[in-house]
ZAMARGU-4260 file (C-alpha; in steps of 0.2 Angstrom, whole numbers, plus 5000, padded with zeros to 4 digits):
<rodrens>
0) 4181/6117/4129 | 4182/6112/4110 | 4170/6117/4096 | 4165/6102/4085 | 4166/6101/4067
5) 4150/6108/4060 | 4150/6098/4044 | 4137/6085/4048 | 4131/6079/4031 | 4147/6069/4027
10) 4155/6069/4044 | 4161/6052/4051 | 4163/6049/4070 | 4180/6042/4074 | 4182/6025/4082
15) 4201/6022/4080 | 4216/6032/4086 | 4235/6031/4084 | 4246/6038/4098 | 4263/6043/4092
20) 4276/6036/4104 | 4292/6034/4094 | 4301/6050/4098 | 4318/6049/4107 | 4315/6063/4119
25) 4332/6072/4118 | 4326/6087/4127 | 4320/6076/4141 | 4337/6068/4144 | 4343/6060/4156
30) 4325/6055/4160 | 4323/6047/4144 | 4340/6038/4144 | 4331/6022/4152 | 4313/6026/4150
35) 4303/6030/4134 | 4296/6047/4135 | 4277/6041/4134 | 4280/6032/4150 | 4287/6047/4160
40) 4274/6050/4174 | 4264/6066/4177 | 4254/6066/4193 | 4259/6048/4196 | 4253/6042/4179
45) 4262/6039/4163 | 4259/6052/4150 | 4253/6039/4137 | 4240/6032/4150 | 4232/6049/4152
50) 4228/6048/4133 | 4222/6030/4134 | 4210/6033/4148 | 4203/6049/4139 | 4201/6039/4123
55) 4193/6025/4132 | 4181/6036/4141 | 4176/6043/4124 | 4173/6026/4117 | 4188/6026/4106
60) 4195/6009/4110 | 4204/6003/4095 | 4222/6010/4097 | 4238/6009/4087 | 4254/6014/4095
65) 4271/6016/4086 | 4287/6015/4095 | 4306/6015/4092 | 4317/6021/4107 | 4315/6008/4121
70) 4299/6003/4113 | 4298/5985/4121 | 4295/5994/4137 | 4279/6001/4131 | 4273/5984/4125
75) 4277/5976/4142 | 4269/5990/4152 | 4253/5992/4141 | 4251/5975/4135 | 4236/5973/4123
80) 4226/5986/4133 | 4214/5974/4142 | 4217/5983/4159 | 4213/5999/4152 | 4197/5993/4142
85) 4205/5996/4125 | 4213/5985/4111 | 4231/5990/4107 | 4241/5985/4092 | 4259/5991/4090
90) 4268/5997/4075 | 4287/5995/4079 | 4299/6005/4070 | 4315/5998/4077 | 4327/6004/4090
95) 4335/6021/4084 | 4325/6020/4068 | 4310/6032/4071 | 4301/6036/4054 | 4295/6054/4059
100) 4277/6058/4060 | 4273/6055/4042 | 4283/6039/4040 | 4276/6032/4056 | 4258/6035/4051
105) 4261/6028/4034 | 4269/6012/4041 | 4254/6010/4053 | 4240/6012/4040 | 4237/5993/4038
110) 4233/5993/4056 | 4222/6009/4056 | 4210/6003/4043 | 4201/6011/4029 | 4191/6024/4039
115) 4197/6041/4046 | 4207/6040/4062 | 4213/6051/4076 | 4231/6054/4079 | 4238/6060/4095
120) 4256/6065/4099 | 4261/6055/4114 | 4271/6069/4121 | 4257/6082/4124 | 4245/6083/4138
125) 4227/6089/4137 | 4210/6089/4144 | 4202/6087/4127 | 4186/6077/4127 | 4188/6065/4112
130) 4170/6060/4112 | 4161/6063/4096 | 4176/6070/4086 | 4172/6069/4068 | 4179/6074/4051
135) 4169/6081/4036 | 4173/6080/4018 | 4191/6084/4019 | 4207/6074/4021 | 4213/6081/4037
140) 4205/6090/4052 | 4218/6099/4064 | 4215/6105/4082 | 4224/6121/4084 | 4229/6130/4100
145) 4235/6147/4105 | 4253/6149/4103 | 4264/6144/4118 | 4279/6153/4123 | 4290/6141/4114
150) 4281/6143/4097 | 4276/6161/4097 | 4276/6162/4077 | 4263/6148/4076 | 4262/6135/4062
155) 4246/6137/4052 | 4232/6150/4049 | 4214/6146/4053 | 4200/6155/4044 | 4182/6150/4042
160) 4185/6132/4048 | 4199/6129/4035 | 4218/6128/4039 | 4230/6137/4027 | 4249/6139/4026
165) 4248/6158/4026 | 4238/6170/4036 | 4240/6186/4046 | 4238/6177/4062 | 4245/6159/4064
170) 4241/6146/4078 | 4250/6131/4084 | 4245/6114/4078 | 4242/6104/4094 | 4248/6087/4088
175) 4230/6081/4088 | 4221/6078/4071 | 4210/6067/4061 | 4216/6060/4045 | 4209/6050/4031
180) 4220/6036/4024 | 4218/6045/4007 | 4229/6059/4013 | 4244/6047/4011 | 4241/6042/3994
185) 4257/6042/3984 | 4268/6041/3999 | 4282/6028/4000 | 4288/6018/4015 | 4302/6026/4025
190) 4306/6041/4035 | 4297/6057/4031 | 4288/6072/4040 | 4270/6075/4040 | 4270/6094/4037
195) 4274/6094/4018 | 4259/6082/4016 | 4248/6093/4026 | 4254/6109/4016 | 4250/6100/4000
200) 4232/6096/4006 | 4230/6114/4012 | 4234/6120/3994 | 4220/6110/3988 | 4208/6116/4002
205) 4207/6099/4009 | 4212/6103/4028 | 4199/6109/4040 | 4202/6114/4058 | 4196/6122/4074
210) 4203/6131/4089 | 4204/6121/4105 | 4204/6132/4120 | 4205/6119/4134 | 4221/6114/4143
215) 4236/6109/4132 | 4254/6107/4135 | 4268/6101/4124 | 4278/6090/4137 | 4294/6092/4128
220) 4305/6097/4143 | 4307/6092/4162 | 4300/6109/4167 | 4284/6106/4157 | 4282/6089/4164
225) 4283/6096/4181 | 4270/6109/4175 | 4258/6095/4171 | 4261/6087/4187 | 4256/6103/4196
230) 4240/6105/4187 | 4235/6087/4191 | 4240/6089/4209 | 4229/6105/4210 | 4214/6097/4202
235) 4216/6082/4214 | 4216/6094/4229 | 4200/6103/4222 | 4191/6086/4221
</rodrens>
């Protein structure tokens, strides 16, 4: 279950998404020695395909995927997206040259266009419904989740629909957010993180957010990958 952004007067429905798929997946080794992490399977389906199917179902069919480690495997497996009912374009960063989240998004901006776009971390799994996601008159809209065991301190505070650096209770950023290209004005090409850019926008009250209470797992270890497989297997048995 997710609660939609209530700012409707200046909101914009999202039609384009970027899936971040350039990470090396060190904690997943040796599974990622020969396979890029987004192609690791959960429930018999690669992680990235779970995202693509959910996005396509929601009508978000213009996709951009960045890659670095073993990125050519992603292009060979996914192609241009026809068999998934989407259009995929790629933003290669070079083997062993991942640009981090901020740098990766910035490099892909020419492919993403001038309108707001959704960004999804390729190494999370969720049952989020992407249909009708929108952004109001802010530069970023973040989907927050309750803190998992591996991030008990949280990342940012959520209060009255706005995300702040400081607060008595912090939540974890899900790795799913909506961004306007304007968020990256003043950035330079190269490797850089996203968090400082978001913090600067928070200081100017330009980041909104909401709590997502559905299923969400940061698939950063083999154990969590197995956890997703078990959830999917259980759902299949119930069907």
